[in-house]
TORLUM-997674 format. One record per atom (N, C-alpha, C): residue number from 0; residue in three letters; atom name; x, y, z. Coordinates in Angstrom, 2 decimals, m for minus. Layout:
BEGIN
num:NUM residu:ALA atome:CA x:X y:Y z:Z $
...
This chain:
BEGIN
num:0 residu:MET atome:N x:m66.05 y:m73.31 z:m132.61 $
num:0 residu:MET atome:CA x:m66.56 y:m74.84 z:m132.36 $
num:0 residu:MET atome:C x:m66.14 y:m76.47 z:m131.63 $
num:1 residu:SER atome:N x:m67.39 y:m76.92 z:m131.26 $
num:1 residu:SER atome:CA x:m66.92 y:m77.68 z:m129.85 $
num:1 residu:SER atome:C x:m66.07 y:m79.36 z:m131.11 $
num:2 residu:GLN atome:N x:m65.83 y:m79.66 z:m129.98 $
num:2 residu:GLN atome:CA x:m64.86 y:m81.34 z:m130.70 $
num:2 residu:GLN atome:C x:m64.98 y:m82.14 z:m131.98 $
num:3 residu:SER atome:N x:m66.39 y:m82.71 z:m130.42 $
num:3 residu:SER atome:CA x:m66.97 y:m83.27 z:m132.27 $
num:3 residu:SER atome:C x:m67.98 y:m82.92 z:m132.80 $
num:4 residu:GLY atome:N x:m68.38 y:m81.21 z:m132.58 $
num:4 residu:GLY atome:CA x:m68.78 y:m80.75 z:m134.28 $
num:4 residu:GLY atome:C x:m67.17 y:m80.52 z:m135.42 $
num:5 residu:GLN atome:N x:m66.06 y:m80.36 z:m134.44 $
num:5 residu:GLN atome:CA x:m64.60 y:m79.90 z:m135.50 $
num:5 residu:GLN atome:C x:m64.48 y:m81.56 z:m136.25 $
num:6 residu:LYS atome:N x:m64.52 y:m82.63 z:m135.81 $
num:6 residu:LYS atome:CA x:m64.61 y:m83.81 z:m136.34 $
num:6 residu:LYS atome:C x:m65.53 y:m84.40 z:m136.42 $
num:7 residu:LEU atome:N x:m66.80 y:m83.65 z:m136.61 $
num:7 residu:LEU atome:CA x:m67.60 y:m84.09 z:m137.73 $
num:7 residu:LEU atome:C x:m67.23 y:m83.47 z:m139.18 $
num:8 residu:GLU atome:N x:m66.77 y:m81.83 z:m139.12 $
num:8 residu:GLU atome:CA x:m66.61 y:m81.19 z:m140.28 $
num:8 residu:GLU atome:C x:m64.82 y:m82.04 z:m140.93 $
num:9 residu:ASN atome:N x:m64.24 y:m82.74 z:m140.18 $
num:9 residu:ASN atome:CA x:m63.04 y:m83.43 z:m140.72 $
num:9 residu:ASN atome:C x:m63.41 y:m84.92 z:m141.27 $
num:10 residu:LEU atome:N x:m64.76 y:m85.13 z:m140.78 $
num:10 residu:LEU atome:CA x:m65.55 y:m86.61 z:m141.72 $
num:10 residu:LEU atome:C x:m65.49 y:m85.76 z:m142.92 $
num:11 residu:ILE atome:N x:m66.49 y:m85.05 z:m143.13 $
num:11 residu:ILE atome:CA x:m66.71 y:m84.55 z:m144.39 $
num:11 residu:ILE atome:C x:m65.59 y:m83.73 z:m145.41 $
num:12 residu:ARG atome:N x:m65.13 y:m83.38 z:m144.75 $
num:12 residu:ARG atome:CA x:m63.96 y:m83.07 z:m145.29 $
num:12 residu:ARG atome:C x:m63.56 y:m84.43 z:m146.61 $
num:13 residu:ALA atome:N x:m62.38 y:m84.88 z:m145.15 $
num:13 residu:ALA atome:CA x:m62.30 y:m86.19 z:m146.06 $
num:13 residu:ALA atome:C x:m63.30 y:m87.62 z:m147.02 $
num:14 residu:LEU atome:N x:m64.68 y:m87.51 z:m146.99 $
num:14 residu:LEU atome:CA x:m65.18 y:m87.80 z:m147.70 $
num:14 residu:LEU atome:C x:m65.34 y:m87.43 z:m148.37 $
num:15 residu:GLN atome:N x:m65.18 y:m85.87 z:m148.95 $
num:15 residu:GLN atome:CA x:m64.79 y:m85.36 z:m150.33 $
num:15 residu:GLN atome:C x:m63.66 y:m85.41 z:m150.76 $
num:16 residu:ARG atome:N x:m62.92 y:m85.55 z:m150.24 $
num:16 residu:ARG atome:CA x:m61.48 y:m86.08 z:m150.70 $
num:16 residu:ARG atome:C x:m61.56 y:m87.72 z:m151.30 $
num:17 residu:LEU atome:N x:m62.27 y:m88.64 z:m150.87 $
num:17 residu:LEU atome:CA x:m62.93 y:m89.70 z:m150.99 $
num:17 residu:LEU atome:C x:m63.42 y:m90.08 z:m152.40 $
num:18 residu:GLN atome:N x:m64.42 y:m89.09 z:m152.59 $
num:18 residu:GLN atome:CA x:m65.65 y:m89.00 z:m153.60 $
num:18 residu:GLN atome:C x:m64.30 y:m88.83 z:m154.75 $
num:19 residu:GLU atome:N x:m64.30 y:m87.49 z:m154.16 $
num:19 residu:GLU atome:CA x:m62.63 y:m87.00 z:m155.73 $
num:19 residu:GLU atome:C x:m61.82 y:m88.36 z:m156.00 $
num:20 residu:ALA atome:N x:m61.07 y:m88.81 z:m154.69 $
num:20 residu:ALA atome:CA x:m60.67 y:m90.50 z:m155.52 $
num:20 residu:ALA atome:C x:m61.21 y:m91.00 z:m156.13 $
num:21 residu:ALA atome:N x:m62.96 y:m91.59 z:m155.53 $
num:21 residu:ALA atome:CA x:m63.58 y:m92.44 z:m157.29 $
num:21 residu:ALA atome:C x:m63.83 y:m91.47 z:m158.25 $
num:22 residu:ARG atome:N x:m64.01 y:m90.82 z:m158.54 $
num:22 residu:ARG atome:CA x:m64.23 y:m90.30 z:m159.27 $
num:22 residu:ARG atome:C x:m62.74 y:m90.18 z:m160.37 $
num:23 residu:ALA atome:N x:m61.67 y:m90.22 z:m159.43 $
num:23 residu:ALA atome:CA x:m60.16 y:m90.36 z:m160.66 $
num:23 residu:ALA atome:C x:m60.37 y:m91.85 z:m160.55 $
num:24 residu:VAL atome:N x:m60.40 y:m93.03 z:m159.99 $
num:24 residu:VAL atome:CA x:m60.43 y:m94.23 z:m159.78 $
num:24 residu:VAL atome:C x:m61.34 y:m94.23 z:m161.78 $
num:25 residu:GLU atome:N x:m62.19 y:m93.96 z:m161.50 $
num:25 residu:GLU atome:CA x:m63.28 y:m94.30 z:m162.51 $
num:25 residu:GLU atome:C x:m63.14 y:m93.44 z:m163.69 $
num:26 residu:ALA atome:N x:m62.58 y:m92.33 z:m163.62 $
num:26 residu:ALA atome:CA x:m61.05 y:m92.24 z:m164.71 $
num:26 residu:ALA atome:C x:m60.42 y:m92.86 z:m165.70 $
num:27 residu:ASP atome:N x:m59.63 y:m92.95 z:m164.73 $
num:27 residu:ASP atome:CA x:m58.55 y:m93.44 z:m164.97 $
num:27 residu:ASP atome:C x:m57.99 y:m94.89 z:m163.50 $
num:28 residu:ASP atome:N x:m58.12 y:m95.82 z:m163.80 $
num:28 residu:ASP atome:CA x:m58.00 y:m97.00 z:m162.59 $
num:28 residu:ASP atome:C x:m56.48 y:m97.41 z:m163.63 $
num:29 residu:ASN atome:N x:m56.01 y:m96.82 z:m162.04 $
num:29 residu:ASN atome:CA x:m54.03 y:m97.42 z:m162.40 $
num:29 residu:ASN atome:C x:m53.67 y:m98.04 z:m160.60 $
num:30 residu:ALA atome:N x:m52.81 y:m98.38 z:m160.51 $
num:30 residu:ALA atome:CA x:m52.61 y:m98.54 z:m159.83 $
num:30 residu:ALA atome:C x:m52.45 y:m97.65 z:m158.58 $
num:31 residu:ILE atome:N x:m51.56 y:m96.23 z:m158.94 $
num:31 residu:ILE atome:CA x:m51.64 y:m95.00 z:m158.00 $
num:31 residu:ILE atome:C x:m52.37 y:m94.59 z:m157.79 $
num:32 residu:ILE atome:N x:m53.44 y:m94.35 z:m158.61 $
num:32 residu:ILE atome:CA x:m54.46 y:m93.42 z:m158.25 $
num:32 residu:ILE atome:C x:m55.74 y:m94.57 z:m157.61 $
num:33 residu:ARG atome:N x:m55.65 y:m95.39 z:m157.52 $
num:33 residu:ARG atome:CA x:m56.36 y:m96.71 z:m156.88 $
num:33 residu:ARG atome:C x:m55.51 y:m96.49 z:m155.16 $
num:34 residu:ASP atome:N x:m54.97 y:m97.15 z:m155.58 $
num:34 residu:ASP atome:CA x:m53.44 y:m96.51 z:m153.60 $
num:34 residu:ASP atome:C x:m54.35 y:m95.63 z:m153.06 $
num:35 residu:GLY atome:N x:m53.95 y:m94.25 z:m153.86 $
num:35 residu:GLY atome:CA x:m55.07 y:m93.15 z:m153.32 $
num:35 residu:GLY atome:C x:m56.05 y:m93.09 z:m152.62 $
num:36 residu:LEU atome:N x:m57.14 y:m93.74 z:m153.40 $
num:36 residu:LEU atome:CA x:m58.28 y:m94.20 z:m153.04 $
num:36 residu:LEU atome:C x:m58.75 y:m94.88 z:m152.12 $
num:37 residu:ILE atome:N x:m57.26 y:m95.74 z:m151.94 $
num:37 residu:ILE atome:CA x:m57.53 y:m96.33 z:m150.82 $
num:37 residu:ILE atome:C x:m57.41 y:m95.69 z:m149.11 $
num:38 residu:GLN atome:N x:m56.10 y:m95.37 z:m149.71 $
num:38 residu:GLN atome:CA x:m55.22 y:m94.28 z:m148.39 $
num:38 residu:GLN atome:C x:m56.42 y:m92.90 z:m147.94 $
num:39 residu:ARG atome:N x:m57.54 y:m93.01 z:m148.80 $
num:39 residu:ARG atome:CA x:m58.69 y:m92.13 z:m148.11 $
num:39 residu:ARG atome:C x:m59.99 y:m92.68 z:m147.68 $
num:40 residu:PHE atome:N x:m59.74 y:m93.85 z:m147.93 $
num:40 residu:PHE atome:CA x:m60.63 y:m94.54 z:m148.03 $
num:40 residu:PHE atome:C x:m60.31 y:m94.68 z:m146.12 $
num:41 residu:GLU atome:N x:m58.65 y:m95.42 z:m145.88 $
num:41 residu:GLU atome:CA x:m58.29 y:m95.70 z:m144.34 $
num:41 residu:GLU atome:C x:m58.86 y:m94.53 z:m143.49 $
num:42 residu:PHE atome:N x:m58.40 y:m93.19 z:m144.34 $
num:42 residu:PHE atome:CA x:m58.69 y:m91.75 z:m143.46 $
num:42 residu:PHE atome:C x:m59.94 y:m91.41 z:m143.18 $
num:43 residu:THR atome:N x:m61.05 y:m91.67 z:m144.14 $
num:43 residu:THR atome:CA x:m62.11 y:m91.12 z:m143.78 $
num:43 residu:THR atome:C x:m62.89 y:m92.00 z:m142.60 $
num:44 residu:TYR atome:N x:m61.95 y:m93.52 z:m142.82 $
num:44 residu:TYR atome:CA x:m63.12 y:m95.08 z:m141.79 $
num:44 residu:TYR atome:C x:m62.22 y:m94.29 z:m140.46 $
num:45 residu:GLU atome:N x:m61.19 y:m93.44 z:m140.38 $
num:45 residu:GLU atome:CA x:m60.42 y:m93.63 z:m138.88 $
num:45 residu:GLU atome:C x:m61.43 y:m92.57 z:m138.46 $
num:46 residu:LEU atome:N x:m61.60 y:m91.27 z:m139.43 $
num:46 residu:LEU atome:CA x:m62.69 y:m90.31 z:m139.24 $
num:46 residu:LEU atome:C x:m64.36 y:m90.49 z:m138.68 $
num:47 residu:ALA atome:N x:m64.52 y:m91.52 z:m139.49 $
num:47 residu:ALA atome:CA x:m66.14 y:m91.87 z:m139.58 $
num:47 residu:ALA atome:C x:m65.92 y:m92.41 z:m138.00 $
num:48 residu:TRP atome:N x:m65.53 y:m93.88 z:m137.09 $
num:48 residu:TRP atome:CA x:m65.99 y:m93.77 z:m136.33 $
num:48 residu:TRP atome:C x:m64.85 y:m93.26 z:m134.74 $
num:49 residu:LYS atome:N x:m64.08 y:m92.33 z:m135.33 $
num:49 residu:LYS atome:CA x:m64.09 y:m92.09 z:m134.40 $
num:49 residu:LYS atome:C x:m64.85 y:m90.55 z:m134.13 $
num:50 residu:ALA atome:N x:m65.51 y:m89.87 z:m135.00 $
num:50 residu:ALA atome:CA x:m66.74 y:m89.59 z:m134.65 $
num:50 residu:ALA atome:C x:m68.00 y:m89.77 z:m134.06 $
num:51 residu:LEU atome:N x:m68.58 y:m90.57 z:m134.23 $
num:51 residu:LEU atome:CA x:m69.25 y:m92.38 z:m133.92 $
num:51 residu:LEU atome:C x:m69.07 y:m92.23 z:m132.73 $
num:52 residu:LYS atome:N x:m67.85 y:m92.31 z:m131.70 $
num:52 residu:LYS atome:CA x:m67.35 y:m92.11 z:m130.82 $
num:52 residu:LYS atome:C x:m67.87 y:m91.35 z:m129.53 $
num:53 residu:ASP atome:N x:m67.16 y:m90.62 z:m130.31 $
num:53 residu:ASP atome:CA x:m67.89 y:m88.88 z:m130.00 $
num:53 residu:ASP atome:C x:m69.12 y:m89.04 z:m129.36 $
num:54 residu:TYR atome:N x:m70.18 y:m88.94 z:m130.96 $
num:54 residu:TYR atome:CA x:m71.88 y:m88.95 z:m130.58 $
num:54 residu:TYR atome:C x:m72.09 y:m89.90 z:m129.45 $
num:55 residu:LEU atome:N x:m71.35 y:m91.11 z:m129.53 $
num:55 residu:LEU atome:CA x:m72.46 y:m91.72 z:m128.59 $
num:55 residu:LEU atome:C x:m71.97 y:m91.37 z:m127.41 $
num:56 residu:GLU atome:N x:m71.07 y:m91.04 z:m127.22 $
num:56 residu:GLU atome:CA x:m70.37 y:m90.71 z:m126.08 $
num:56 residu:GLU atome:C x:m71.21 y:m89.69 z:m125.11 $
num:57 residu:GLN atome:N x:m71.01 y:m88.46 z:m126.51 $
num:57 residu:GLN atome:CA x:m72.40 y:m87.17 z:m126.06 $
num:57 residu:GLN atome:C x:m73.57 y:m87.89 z:m126.22 $
num:58 residu:ASN atome:N x:m73.63 y:m88.86 z:m125.85 $
num:58 residu:ASN atome:CA x:m75.39 y:m89.46 z:m125.43 $
num:58 residu:ASN atome:C x:m74.95 y:m90.66 z:m124.12 $
num:59 residu:GLY atome:N x:m73.97 y:m90.46 z:m123.68 $
num:59 residu:GLY atome:CA x:m74.50 y:m91.39 z:m122.26 $
num:59 residu:GLY atome:C x:m73.58 y:m92.89 z:m122.36 $
num:60 residu:ILE atome:N x:m73.26 y:m93.19 z:m123.96 $
num:60 residu:ILE atome:CA x:m73.20 y:m94.52 z:m123.82 $
num:60 residu:ILE atome:C x:m71.31 y:m94.64 z:m124.20 $
num:61 residu:VAL atome:N x:m70.55 y:m94.61 z:m123.17 $
num:61 residu:VAL atome:CA x:m68.66 y:m94.41 z:m122.93 $
num:61 residu:VAL atome:C x:m68.23 y:m95.80 z:m123.10 $
num:62 residu:ASP atome:N x:m69.16 y:m97.20 z:m123.52 $
num:62 residu:ASP atome:CA x:m68.31 y:m98.30 z:m123.12 $
num:62 residu:ASP atome:C x:m67.61 y:m98.92 z:m124.33 $
num:63 residu:LYS atome:N x:m67.91 y:m97.96 z:m125.32 $
num:63 residu:LYS atome:CA x:m67.81 y:m98.78 z:m126.30 $
num:63 residu:LYS atome:C x:m66.07 y:m98.29 z:m127.48 $
num:64 residu:TYR atome:N x:m64.81 y:m98.65 z:m126.98 $
num:64 residu:TYR atome:CA x:m63.79 y:m98.42 z:m127.48 $
num:64 residu:TYR atome:C x:m63.09 y:m98.80 z:m128.93 $
num:65 residu:SER atome:N x:m63.76 y:m100.26 z:m129.14 $
num:65 residu:SER atome:CA x:m63.35 y:m100.34 z:m130.67 $
num:65 residu:SER atome:C x:m63.96 y:m100.16 z:m131.19 $
num:66 residu:PRO atome:N x:m63.13 y:m99.92 z:m132.85 $
num:66 residu:PRO atome:CA x:m64.34 y:m99.33 z:m133.79 $
num:66 residu:PRO atome:C x:m65.32 y:m100.19 z:m134.05 $
num:67 residu:LYS atome:N x:m65.20 y:m102.16 z:m134.26 $
num:67 residu:LYS atome:CA x:m66.01 y:m102.97 z:m134.12 $
num:67 residu:LYS atome:C x:m67.57 y:m102.82 z:m132.98 $
num:68 residu:GLY atome:N x:m67.01 y:m102.68 z:m131.90 $
num:68 residu:GLY atome:CA x:m67.82 y:m101.87 z:m130.75 $
num:68 residu:GLY atome:C x:m68.68 y:m100.81 z:m131.27 $
num:69 residu:VAL atome:N x:m68.23 y:m100.08 z:m131.79 $
num:69 residu:VAL atome:CA x:m68.14 y:m98.84 z:m132.02 $
num:69 residu:VAL atome:C x:m69.92 y:m98.90 z:m132.94 $
num:70 residu:PHE atome:N x:m69.13 y:m99.42 z:m134.17 $
num:70 residu:PHE atome:CA x:m69.84 y:m99.43 z:m135.25 $
num:70 residu:PHE atome:C x:m71.46 y:m101.05 z:m135.30 $
num:71 residu:LYS atome:N x:m71.02 y:m101.32 z:m134.14 $
num:71 residu:LYS atome:CA x:m72.68 y:m102.41 z:m133.35 $
num:71 residu:LYS atome:C x:m73.54 y:m101.75 z:m132.80 $
num:72 residu:GLU atome:N x:m72.84 y:m100.76 z:m131.90 $
num:72 residu:GLU atome:CA x:m73.33 y:m99.73 z:m131.02 $
num:72 residu:GLU atome:C x:m74.59 y:m98.45 z:m132.40 $
num:73 residu:ALA atome:N x:m73.30 y:m98.00 z:m133.00 $
num:73 residu:ALA atome:CA x:m74.06 y:m97.33 z:m133.75 $
num:73 residu:ALA atome:C x:m75.70 y:m98.01 z:m134.62 $
num:74 residu:TYR atome:N x:m74.91 y:m98.97 z:m134.60 $
num:74 residu:TYR atome:CA x:m76.39 y:m99.71 z:m135.80 $
num:74 residu:TYR atome:C x:m77.61 y:m99.78 z:m134.93 $
num:75 residu:ALA atome:N x:m77.24 y:m100.55 z:m133.24 $
num:75 residu:ALA atome:CA x:m78.57 y:m100.71 z:m132.16 $
num:75 residu:ALA atome:C x:m78.76 y:m99.28 z:m132.54 $
num:76 residu:GLN atome:N x:m77.99 y:m98.06 z:m132.47 $
num:76 residu:GLN atome:CA x:m78.81 y:m96.62 z:m132.15 $
num:76 residu:GLN atome:C x:m79.42 y:m96.52 z:m134.15 $
num:77 residu:ARG atome:N x:m79.39 y:m96.75 z:m134.42 $
num:77 residu:ARG atome:CA x:m79.95 y:m96.71 z:m136.34 $
num:77 residu:ARG atome:C x:m79.27 y:m95.00 z:m136.73 $
num:78 residu:LEU atome:N x:m78.07 y:m94.96 z:m136.71 $
num:78 residu:LEU atome:CA x:m77.55 y:m94.00 z:m136.75 $
num:78 residu:LEU atome:C x:m76.58 y:m94.43 z:m137.85 $
num:79 residu:VAL atome:N x:m76.14 y:m95.99 z:m138.59 $
num:79 residu:VAL atome:CA x:m75.54 y:m96.36 z:m139.88 $
num:79 residu:VAL atome:C x:m76.70 y:m97.26 z:m139.76 $
num:80 residu:GLY atome:N x:m77.11 y:m97.45 z:m141.61 $
num:80 residu:GLY atome:CA x:m78.01 y:m98.65 z:m141.62 $
num:80 residu:GLY atome:C x:m77.98 y:m99.84 z:m141.79 $
num:81 residu:ASN atome:N x:m77.09 y:m100.36 z:m142.06 $
num:81 residu:ASN atome:CA x:m76.91 y:m101.59 z:m142.91 $
num:81 residu:ASN atome:C x:m75.80 y:m102.16 z:m141.45 $
num:82 residu:GLU atome:N x:m75.53 y:m103.57 z:m140.88 $
num:82 residu:GLU atome:CA x:m74.05 y:m103.72 z:m139.86 $
num:82 residu:GLU atome:C x:m73.56 y:m104.83 z:m140.74 $
num:83 residu:GLN atome:N x:m73.80 y:m105.68 z:m141.36 $
num:83 residu:GLN atome:CA x:m73.39 y:m106.06 z:m142.21 $
num:83 residu:GLN atome:C x:m72.17 y:m105.40 z:m143.10 $
num:84 residu:THR atome:N x:m72.65 y:m104.15 z:m143.97 $
num:84 residu:THR atome:CA x:m71.66 y:m103.23 z:m144.45 $
num:84 residu:THR atome:C x:m70.68 y:m102.58 z:m144.10 $
num:85 residu:TRP atome:N x:m70.89 y:m101.94 z:m142.47 $
num:85 residu:TRP atome:CA x:m70.23 y:m101.59 z:m142.00 $
num:85 residu:TRP atome:C x:m69.13 y:m102.81 z:m141.65 $
num:86 residu:LEU atome:N x:m69.19 y:m103.51 z:m140.95 $
num:86 residu:LEU atome:CA x:m68.60 y:m105.15 z:m140.70 $
num:86 residu:LEU atome:C x:m67.69 y:m104.76 z:m142.02 $
num:87 residu:SER atome:N x:m68.35 y:m104.91 z:m142.79 $
num:87 residu:SER atome:CA x:m66.91 y:m105.20 z:m144.07 $
num:87 residu:SER atome:C x:m66.16 y:m104.53 z:m143.78 $
num:88 residu:ILE atome:N x:m66.76 y:m102.91 z:m144.09 $
num:88 residu:ILE atome:CA x:m65.79 y:m102.12 z:m144.00 $
num:88 residu:ILE atome:C x:m64.72 y:m102.22 z:m142.87 $
num:89 residu:ILE atome:N x:m64.76 y:m102.84 z:m142.17 $
num:89 residu:ILE atome:CA x:m63.91 y:m102.78 z:m140.92 $
num:89 residu:ILE atome:C x:m63.19 y:m103.43 z:m141.32 $
num:90 residu:ASN atome:N x:m63.71 y:m104.72 z:m141.84 $
num:90 residu:ASN atome:CA x:m62.63 y:m106.13 z:m142.50 $
num:90 residu:ASN atome:C x:m61.65 y:m105.69 z:m143.42 $
num:91 residu:ASP atome:N x:m62.14 y:m104.82 z:m144.22 $
num:91 residu:ASP atome:CA x:m61.02 y:m104.32 z:m145.25 $
num:91 residu:ASP atome:C x:m60.94 y:m102.75 z:m145.28 $
num:92 residu:ARG atome:N x:m60.81 y:m102.49 z:m144.47 $
num:92 residu:ARG atome:CA x:m59.99 y:m101.31 z:m143.27 $
num:92 residu:ARG atome:C x:m58.95 y:m101.97 z:m142.77 $
num:93 residu:ASN atome:N x:m59.03 y:m103.09 z:m142.49 $
num:93 residu:ASN atome:CA x:m58.22 y:m103.98 z:m141.26 $
num:93 residu:ASN atome:C x:m57.44 y:m105.19 z:m142.84 $
num:94 residu:LEU atome:N x:m57.70 y:m104.98 z:m144.06 $
num:94 residu:LEU atome:CA x:m57.27 y:m105.95 z:m144.62 $
num:94 residu:LEU atome:C x:m56.08 y:m104.81 z:m145.58 $
num:95 residu:THR atome:N x:m56.37 y:m103.75 z:m145.73 $
num:95 residu:THR atome:CA x:m55.38 y:m102.51 z:m145.91 $
num:95 residu:THR atome:C x:m54.58 y:m102.19 z:m145.17 $
num:96 residu:SER atome:N x:m54.31 y:m102.89 z:m144.21 $
num:96 residu:SER atome:CA x:m53.69 y:m102.34 z:m143.25 $
num:96 residu:SER atome:C x:m52.66 y:m102.79 z:m143.19 $
num:97 residu:HIS atome:N x:m53.16 y:m104.28 z:m143.21 $
num:97 residu:HIS atome:CA x:m52.56 y:m105.44 z:m142.82 $
num:97 residu:HIS atome:C x:m51.84 y:m106.18 z:m144.43 $
num:98 residu:ILE atome:N x:m52.29 y:m106.52 z:m145.14 $
num:98 residu:ILE atome:CA x:m51.66 y:m107.61 z:m146.88 $
num:98 residu:ILE atome:C x:m51.77 y:m106.38 z:m147.80 $
num:99 residu:TYR atome:N x:m50.91 y:m106.53 z:m148.48 $
num:99 residu:TYR atome:CA x:m51.36 y:m105.53 z:m149.81 $
num:99 residu:TYR atome:C x:m51.02 y:m106.76 z:m151.27 $
num:100 residu:SER atome:N x:m52.51 y:m107.02 z:m152.02 $
num:100 residu:SER atome:CA x:m52.80 y:m107.83 z:m152.91 $
num:100 residu:SER atome:C x:m52.58 y:m107.03 z:m153.88 $
num:101 residu:GLU atome:N x:m52.51 y:m106.53 z:m154.76 $
num:101 residu:GLU atome:CA x:m53.00 y:m105.73 z:m156.34 $
num:101 residu:GLU atome:C x:m54.65 y:m106.54 z:m156.90 $
num:102 residu:ALA atome:N x:m55.43 y:m108.28 z:m156.46 $
num:102 residu:ALA atome:CA x:m56.40 y:m108.26 z:m156.00 $
num:102 residu:ALA atome:C x:m56.82 y:m107.82 z:m155.30 $
num:103 residu:VAL atome:N x:m56.38 y:m108.21 z:m154.10 $
num:103 residu:VAL atome:CA x:m57.57 y:m107.55 z:m153.09 $
num:103 residu:VAL atome:C x:m57.57 y:m105.77 z:m153.22 $
num:104 residu:ALA atome:N x:m56.95 y:m105.28 z:m153.24 $
num:104 residu:ALA atome:CA x:m56.43 y:m103.73 z:m153.41 $
num:104 residu:ALA atome:C x:m58.14 y:m103.21 z:m154.66 $
num:105 residu:VAL atome:N x:m57.81 y:m104.12 z:m156.30 $
num:105 residu:VAL atome:CA x:m59.67 y:m104.19 z:m156.97 $
num:105 residu:VAL atome:C x:m60.07 y:m104.32 z:m156.04 $
num:106 residu:GLU atome:N x:m60.36 y:m105.53 z:m156.28 $
num:106 residu:GLU atome:CA x:m61.71 y:m105.83 z:m155.16 $
num:106 residu:GLU atome:C x:m62.63 y:m104.49 z:m153.85 $
num:107 residu:ILE atome:N x:m61.14 y:m104.10 z:m153.13 $
num:107 residu:ILE atome:CA x:m61.75 y:m103.11 z:m152.26 $
num:107 residu:ILE atome:C x:m62.05 y:m102.50 z:m152.69 $
num:108 residu:ALA atome:N x:m61.26 y:m101.88 z:m153.33 $
num:108 residu:ALA atome:CA x:m61.83 y:m100.70 z:m154.84 $
num:108 residu:ALA atome:C x:m63.01 y:m100.57 z:m155.23 $
num:109 residu:GLY atome:N x:m63.49 y:m101.46 z:m155.30 $
num:109 residu:GLY atome:CA x:m64.43 y:m101.47 z:m156.16 $
num:109 residu:GLY atome:C x:m65.78 y:m101.26 z:m155.50 $
num:110 residu:ARG atome:N x:m65.68 y:m102.21 z:m153.76 $
num:110 residu:ARG atome:CA x:m66.27 y:m101.68 z:m152.73 $
num:110 residu:ARG atome:C x:m66.65 y:m100.65 z:m152.38 $
num:111 residu:ILE atome:N x:m65.83 y:m99.76 z:m152.03 $
num:111 residu:ILE atome:CA x:m65.70 y:m98.18 z:m151.89 $
num:111 residu:ILE atome:C x:m66.44 y:m97.52 z:m152.77 $
num:112 residu:ILE atome:N x:m65.90 y:m97.66 z:m153.80 $
num:112 residu:ILE atome:CA x:m66.66 y:m96.83 z:m155.02 $
num:112 residu:ILE atome:C x:m68.65 y:m96.90 z:m154.66 $
num:113 residu:ASN atome:N x:m68.43 y:m98.06 z:m155.00 $
num:113 residu:ASN atome:CA x:m69.67 y:m99.37 z:m155.26 $
num:113 residu:ASN atome:C x:m70.71 y:m99.41 z:m154.05 $
num:114 residu:CYS atome:N x:m70.52 y:m99.32 z:m153.02 $
num:114 residu:CYS atome:CA x:m71.24 y:m98.97 z:m151.43 $
num:114 residu:CYS atome:C x:m70.36 y:m98.38 z:m150.32 $
num:115 residu:TYR atome:N x:m69.03 y:m97.96 z:m150.18 $
num:115 residu:TYR atome:CA x:m68.31 y:m98.08 z:m148.83 $
num:115 residu:TYR atome:C x:m69.47 y:m96.02 z:m149.24 $
num:116 residu:ILE atome:N x:m68.49 y:m95.30 z:m149.98 $
num:116 residu:ILE atome:CA x:m68.91 y:m94.07 z:m149.75 $
num:116 residu:ILE atome:C x:m70.34 y:m93.97 z:m149.40 $
num:117 residu:GLN atome:N x:m71.76 y:m94.42 z:m150.16 $
num:117 residu:GLN atome:CA x:m72.66 y:m94.27 z:m150.45 $
num:117 residu:GLN atome:C x:m73.17 y:m94.37 z:m147.80 $
num:118 residu:GLU atome:N x:m71.95 y:m95.65 z:m147.64 $
num:118 residu:GLU atome:CA x:m72.25 y:m95.20 z:m145.95 $
num:118 residu:GLU atome:C x:m72.01 y:m93.91 z:m145.66 $
num:119 residu:PHE atome:N x:m70.88 y:m93.74 z:m146.18 $
num:119 residu:PHE atome:CA x:m70.27 y:m92.97 z:m145.48 $
num:119 residu:PHE atome:C x:m70.87 y:m91.42 z:m145.40 $
num:120 residu:GLU atome:N x:m71.65 y:m91.37 z:m146.97 $
num:120 residu:GLU atome:CA x:m72.17 y:m90.02 z:m146.66 $
num:120 residu:GLU atome:C x:m73.56 y:m90.44 z:m146.73 $
num:121 residu:ALA atome:N x:m74.52 y:m91.44 z:m146.14 $
num:121 residu:ALA atome:CA x:m75.62 y:m91.74 z:m144.93 $
num:121 residu:ALA atome:C x:m75.07 y:m91.18 z:m143.13 $
num:122 residu:LEU atome:N x:m74.05 y:m91.33 z:m142.94 $
num:122 residu:LEU atome:CA x:m73.96 y:m91.58 z:m141.32 $
num:122 residu:LEU atome:C x:m74.18 y:m89.94 z:m141.65 $
num:123 residu:VAL atome:N x:m72.60 y:m89.37 z:m142.51 $
num:123 residu:VAL atome:CA x:m72.73 y:m87.81 z:m142.51 $
num:123 residu:VAL atome:C x:m74.24 y:m87.40 z:m142.12 $
num:124 residu:GLN atome:N x:m75.12 y:m87.55 z:m143.26 $
num:124 residu:GLN atome:CA x:m76.27 y:m86.74 z:m142.96 $
num:124 residu:GLN atome:C x:m77.11 y:m86.83 z:m141.83 $
num:125 residu:LYS atome:N x:m76.83 y:m88.47 z:m141.03 $
num:125 residu:LYS atome:CA x:m77.46 y:m88.78 z:m139.98 $
num:125 residu:LYS atome:C x:m76.98 y:m88.15 z:m138.57 $
num:126 residu:LEU atome:N x:m75.22 y:m87.42 z:m139.44 $
num:126 residu:LEU atome:CA x:m74.86 y:m87.22 z:m138.13 $
num:126 residu:LEU atome:C x:m75.23 y:m85.54 z:m137.99 $
num:127 residu:THR atome:N x:m75.13 y:m85.09 z:m139.39 $
num:127 residu:THR atome:CA x:m75.32 y:m83.84 z:m139.32 $
num:127 residu:THR atome:C x:m76.58 y:m83.14 z:m138.41 $
num:128 residu:ARG atome:N x:m78.05 y:m83.91 z:m139.14 $
num:128 residu:ARG atome:CA x:m79.04 y:m84.25 z:m138.25 $
num:128 residu:ARG atome:C x:m79.40 y:m84.02 z:m137.19 $
num:129 residu:GLU atome:N x:m78.46 y:m85.23 z:m136.68 $
num:129 residu:GLU atome:CA x:m78.64 y:m85.63 z:m135.03 $
num:129 residu:GLU atome:C x:m77.85 y:m84.24 z:m134.15 $
num:130 residu:GLY atome:N x:m77.07 y:m83.11 z:m135.07 $
num:130 residu:GLY atome:CA x:m75.29 y:m82.75 z:m134.34 $
num:130 residu:GLY atome:C x:m75.99 y:m82.47 z:m133.18 $
């Protein structure tokens, strides 16, 4: 399997684990389970931007090295559907890394469950089709 194929497989597995955590939070929303959801979100995000970066490089777009640059280019290439949502994902990922507040964690967990998972799913479908 190619390196990009392996990155996509890793992203798919991470997304499955994120979906599993979302179901757990929906069943029993407590701080420990929510923290697990957020950690899986962070991991899925990292794999998503790296898979996109690899895809863009394979298609001759090699000057995007930051997550924000990669997601903006992915939007321009129609690999992701909603630029503002992806910018929100980036912002929330940065918040989870640098600030811990129970209220912020609850808000971000809600966005992960109600919006971000669907964006990751759409990205995986797009990368799988483009593959």
